[in-house]
C-alpha positions, 0 to 999 in steps of 0.5 A, a space after each residue: 462489501 470490502 472492509 476498510 484498510 486496517 489502521 495499524 497500531 504503533 507496535 505493529 508498525 515497528 514490527 513492519 519496519 524491522 521485519 522488512 529485509 530489503 524487500 518492498 513487500 512486507 506481507 501479501 496474502 496467498 490469494 494475491 500471489 498472482 497479482 502484480 502490485 508496484 509503487 514507484 519510485 521507491 524511494 520517492 521525493 514527491 509523487 508515488 506511482 501505484 499500479 495494480 494488475 491482477 484478477 478481477 476484483 469488485 472492490 479495491 482500496 489502496 491506503 497510505 499510512 505513516 509510522 504513527 498509523 495515520 491514514 495519509 491517502 486513500 483511493 478506491 476502484 470498483 470492478 477492475 483487474 487493473 488500476 493506476 493512480 498517483 499519490 502526491 507525497 510532496 507535503 509529507 515529511 521524510 520517512 517510512 510509509 506503508 501502502 496497503 492494498 485490499 481486495 475481496 480476496 486479500 491484502 498486501 503491504 508495501 514499505 515505501 520511503 519518502 526522502 
């Protein structure tokens, strides 16, 4: 079974924020290098469109966290090589958020900005 997305602690969140040198991707496992993951628009004001295209995975989890490490939203998909969803961030305060993608082969983290 697929592990639940990681809950980030405050220190790793600050490393996350400070380490992104203009890139949306903060970290990606080598096993996911042939995978296309996008979250747009970035920055966003309300809706965030998420897209996963890659190798077949029996389990896919997409989690959004705020800088306090609180899980904001979580989506799951099973038995897929493509997945699209929309996250509503309109009720969230402006700031930096993380989108974590977890598959059976690895994980990636993207930085998004809510204006």
